[in-house]
Structures are given as C-alpha cells and as structure tokens.
C-alpha positions in Angstrom: 102.1 111.1 96.7 105.5 109.3 96.3 106.7 106.5 98.5 109.8 104.4 99.0 108.8 100.8 99.9 111.2 98.6 101.7 110.1 95.0 102.4 112.6 92.7 104.2 111.9 89.0 104.8 114.4 86.9 106.8 114.3 83.2 107.5 116.6 81.6 110.1 116.9 77.9 109.9 117.8 75.5 112.7 119.4 73.1 110.3 121.1 73.9 107.0 118.8 74.2 104.0 120.3 72.4 101.0 117.7 73.3 98.4 115.1 76.1 98.2 112.8 77.2 95.5 110.8 80.4 96.0 108.3 82.6 94.1 108.1 86.3 95.0 105.1 88.7 94.5 106.4 91.9 95.7 106.5 94.3 92.7 103.9 97.0 92.9 101.6 97.1 89.8 101.7 99.8 87.2 98.2 101.2 87.0 96.5 104.3 85.5 96.7 105.9 89.0 99.9 104.3 90.2 103.4 104.2 88.8 106.3 102.0 89.9 109.2 104.1 89.3 111.9 101.7 90.5 112.1 98.2 91.8 115.0 95.9 93.0 115.5 92.7 94.8 118.6 91.7 96.9 118.7 88.1 97.9 121.3 86.7 100.4 122.7 84.1 99.7 122.7 85.2 96.1 121.1 83.0 93.5 122.5 82.3 90.2 119.5 83.8 88.5 116.2 85.5 89.2 113.5 85.0 86.7 110.8 87.6 86.2 107.4 86.5 85.0 103.9 87.8 84.6 101.2 85.5 86.1 97.7 84.9 85.1 96.3 88.0 86.8 98.9 90.3 85.4 101.0 90.5 88.5 104.8 90.6 88.3 106.5 87.7 90.0 110.1 86.6 90.5 111.4 83.0 90.9 114.7 81.9 92.2 116.3 78.8 93.7 119.3 78.1 96.0 121.2 74.8 95.9 124.0 75.3 98.4 123.6 74.8 102.3 122.5 77.9 104.1 121.0 78.7 107.6 119.7 82.1 106.8 117.8 83.6 103.9 117.2 87.3 103.4 115.0 88.8 100.7 115.1 92.6 100.5 112.7 94.2 98.0 112.9 98.0 97.5 110.6 100.1 95.2 109.6 103.7 94.5 105.9 104.1 93.9 104.0 107.3 92.9 100.2 107.6 93.4 98.7 110.0 90.8 95.2 110.5 92.2 93.4 110.3 95.6 91.9 106.8 95.0 93.0 103.5 93.6 89.4 102.6 92.7 87.0 104.5 90.5 87.2 108.2 90.4 83.3 108.3 90.9 82.0 108.2 94.5 78.8 106.2 93.8 77.2 104.0 91.3 73.4 103.9 90.9 73.1 100.4 89.5 71.2 98.3 91.9 72.0 94.8 93.1 69.0 93.4 91.0 70.2 95.3 87.9 73.8 94.1 88.4 72.7 90.5 88.9 70.6 90.7 85.6 73.5 92.3 83.7 76.0 89.6 84.8 73.5 86.8 83.9 72.6 88.2 80.4 76.0 89.6 79.3 77.9 86.3 78.5 81.3 87.8 77.6 81.2 89.9 80.7 80.3 86.8 82.9 83.2 84.9 81.3 85.6 87.6 82.0 84.8 87.9 85.7 83.6 84.3 86.5 86.8 83.3 88.3 86.1 86.1 90.8 82.6 84.8 91.5 83.5 81.2 92.4 84.8 79.6 95.5 88.7 79.6 95.7 91.3 77.8 97.8 90.8 80.1 100.8 87.4 81.5 100.2 84.2 79.5 100.6 80.9 80.4 102.0 78.0 78.6 103.8 74.6 79.8 105.4 76.2 81.6 108.5 78.4 83.6 106.3 75.5 84.6 104.0 73.3 85.2 107.1 75.8 87.7 108.4 75.7 89.8 105.2 72.0 89.3 104.2 70.8 92.7 105.7 73.6 94.5 103.7 72.4 93.3 100.3 69.0 94.6 99.2 67.8 94.2 95.6 66.6 97.7 95.1 69.7 99.4 96.7 72.9 100.2 94.7 75.5 97.5 94.7 78.1 100.1 95.7 76.3 101.2 98.8 75.5 97.6 99.8 79.3 96.7 99.6 80.0 99.8 101.7 77.4 98.6 104.3 79.1 95.2 104.5 82.5 96.8 104.9 81.1 99.1 107.7 79.5 96.1 109.4 82.8 94.2 109.5 84.7 97.2 110.8 82.3 97.8 113.7 81.6 94.2 114.6 85.1 92.7 114.5 88.3 93.3 116.5 91.7 93.6 114.9 93.8 90.9 116.6 97.1 90.0 115.0 97.8 86.9 116.9 94.4 85.2 116.5 94.6 83.7 113.0 97.0 82.3 110.4 96.7 82.1 106.7 94.9 78.8 107.2 92.2 79.9 109.6 88.8 79.2 108.0 86.5 82.2 107.4 83.8 80.6 109.6 86.1 80.7 112.6 86.9 84.3 112.0 83.2 85.0 111.8 82.4 83.0 115.0 85.2 84.7 116.9 84.6 88.2 115.5 88.2 89.0 115.3 91.2 88.7 112.8 93.4 90.8 110.6 93.1 92.6 107.3 93.5 89.2 105.4 90.6 87.7 107.3 88.3 90.7 106.9 89.1 90.8 103.2 88.4 87.1 102.8 85.2 87.3 104.7 83.9 90.3 102.6 84.7 88.5 99.4 82.9 85.4 100.6 79.9 87.4 101.4 79.9 89.3 98.1 80.5 86.2 95.9 77.9 84.3 97.9 75.3 86.9 96.7 76.5 86.4 93.1 78.8 89.3 92.6 82.4 89.3 91.5 85.1 90.4 94.0 88.9 90.0 94.1 91.5 90.1 96.8 94.0 93.0 96.6 97.4 92.9 98.3 99.7 95.9 99.0 100.8 98.4 101.5 99.2 101.1 103.6 101.3 103.9 105.1 100.8 104.0 108.8 101.1 107.1 110.9 102.7 107.1 114.3 100.9 108.5 117.5 101.0 112.2 117.8 104.4 113.4 119.0 106.0 110.1 118.5 108.6 109.2 115.9 107.8 106.4 113.3 109.8 103.2 114.2 111.7 101.5 111.4 110.0 98.3 110.2 106.7 99.3 111.9 104.6 99.2 108.8 103.1 96.0 107.3 101.6 94.5 104.2 98.0 95.2 103.8 94.9 93.7 102.0 91.6 95.0 100.9 89.0 94.1 98.3 87.9 95.1 94.8 84.3 94.6 93.5 83.3 94.6 89.9 80.2 96.8 89.3 78.7 96.7 85.8 79.0 100.0 83.8 81.4 101.2 86.6 84.4 98.9 86.7 86.5 97.6 89.6 86.0 99.6 92.8 88.2 99.2 95.9 87.0 99.0 99.5 89.0 98.5 102.7 86.9 96.7 105.3 89.7 96.7 107.9 89.6 100.6 108.1 86.1 101.2 106.7 87.4 103.5 103.9 87.7 103.7 100.1 91.4 103.1 99.4 93.3 106.4 98.8 96.8 107.4 97.8 98.1 105.7 100.9 97.0 102.3 99.6 99.7 101.0 97.4 98.7 98.0 95.1 101.1 95.1 94.7 98.9 92.4 93.3 95.5 90.9 93.0 93.9 87.4 92.7 91.2 85.3 94.0 92.5 85.1 97.5 95.7 85.5 99.5 97.1 82.2 98.0 97.3 83.9 94.5 99.4 86.8 95.8 101.5 85.5 98.7 104.5 87.9 98.9 107.0 85.0 99.3 106.2 81.3 99.2 108.6 78.4 98.6 109.8 74.8 99.1 112.7 73.8 101.2 114.5 70.6 101.5 115.7 70.3 105.1 114.5 69.5 108.6 114.3 71.3 112.0 112.5 74.5 112.9 112.8 77.9 111.4 112.0 81.5 112.4 110.5 84.1 110.2 110.9 87.9 110.5 109.3 90.5 108.3 110.0 94.2 108.3 108.1 96.7 106.1 108.7 100.5 105.7 106.5 102.8 103.7 108.4 106.1 103.5 106.9 109.2 102.0 109.3 111.0 99.6 109.2 114.8 99.5 
C-alpha cells in the first residue's frame, strides 16, 4: 500500500502574535516495513529557517520560530508513505512466552531491562493506581502468554468504552477516562499502557495515521481523516508488537507510524510557545489518500 498524507494545522489568533516557537513531530518513520518516500513542510508565514533534528526516541522533528506579528499560522505537512507488509508489528501472530516467564526474563537480563526501562516507568501523562490495576487484573494471568493477555486487555477496552471525541482533552487524567468509560484513541492507548506498565511490562505510545473508509455508497470527504494512536508492547524473544485498543485489531498496512515515545507528550504533532494575549482557534485537517 502507498499513501499520500496531508496534515494541515491552522491557528487563528484574536490578537497578533509577535513571537512564536514551535516543534513539529509529523515526519513518518522509516521502518523495515514502512518507507517514507517524500516529506515536505510549508509554513505560512514563512520562517527564516526550519531545523531538522532526531529526538531521543529516533523520531524526526522540525523546529522553527517566527518573530514578526501575525494573526494566522498554517503548517502544511505532506508525505508519501509505502507500507511493505500487512502489519507494522511482528510478522508472527503469537508468542508463547508467558507473563511469568517475561517478568523473570526482564528481571534477570540487566542489559535488556536498562534498554526498556523508560517504557516501564510512569511518564508525564501515564500513571496508575489500584482502580486501573483492578480493571486489568483479569487480563493478566501468570501462565498465559503475554501476547494474548495484551490482546485481552485491548478487547476489554474496545468493548467496555465508548468512543466520544468531545469528552476528553490531552490533560484528562486516565482515572477519569476509566470512571466515565469513554474517550478517544489517545485515552484508550494511555489506559492500556498504564495497565501494562502497572503489571511490570514495557509499553510505548505510537502516533500516526489510520486510513478511514467512508460509509458504503458515500464519497470520502476532504479532511475527514485524523491522527491516530495505538500501543506497542515489548515481548522478550519476540520484539515490539503493535496493538490498537481503539479498534481491537493488530495494526495493519492502514496504520502509518509517525513517532513513538512514553506517551502523547513525547510525540505531540505540533507544540509551541507564543508571546501574545487573547483567544485563538485551532483547526486541523488530515487526509490519508491511497495511491494506485
């Protein structure tokens, strides 16, 4: 599969912004099963320079700043991505290593533990407590495979939670999402990771895109796609394995990886600091367009 990705972010300010500093995380990763054939950024007003960097997690980021008054900012990122296989996770379907065996391996293999430790600890947006662990307790059984236990957790989230875009923000605590049993892909991914880390296993947050399909007989509307999030779990002797709790599927060629980190705060598509006052409006349009 080959896709053209168009991600447009537009800020409209009530009062002129005199200084703005921003960090973008919009470049699709180059992976064994995913190639980024082309990537470009167009920013209006145009900055003097756009600095490309690679962050701690290997994600490509771009920094820019604006120092002249403006009341509108538009960031247009366009890329062409090719998926080479059916899944972005492991090519295997199942791992037989049990939760008990995985726990022992992580405890005894010090180099392994050091390499994955950051994905086992609490992070800025992911913390857990007894209610979160109680929610997932029936999914993690010592003598069952870790892979199937994570699948059970994702299935439980999928069946017990409602997808509701207007319920939460990036700052909504996981415990409120759990209590309300609703949220969006970001919330479900944070909840799943909190449960997995709470039981001692490494998990990371994956951001990207998912091609959405229109209802039968209907044309796809421009800008109707959206950014997506899912999780990846490290299973000893198996590697990082992707799971999508929002859709209860193993990510396929329709899942396009942009970045990964401990949680959403590590991979925010666009974050910045402005020097101004007054309100602002944000508009985001995303298109995931299959290429023949």
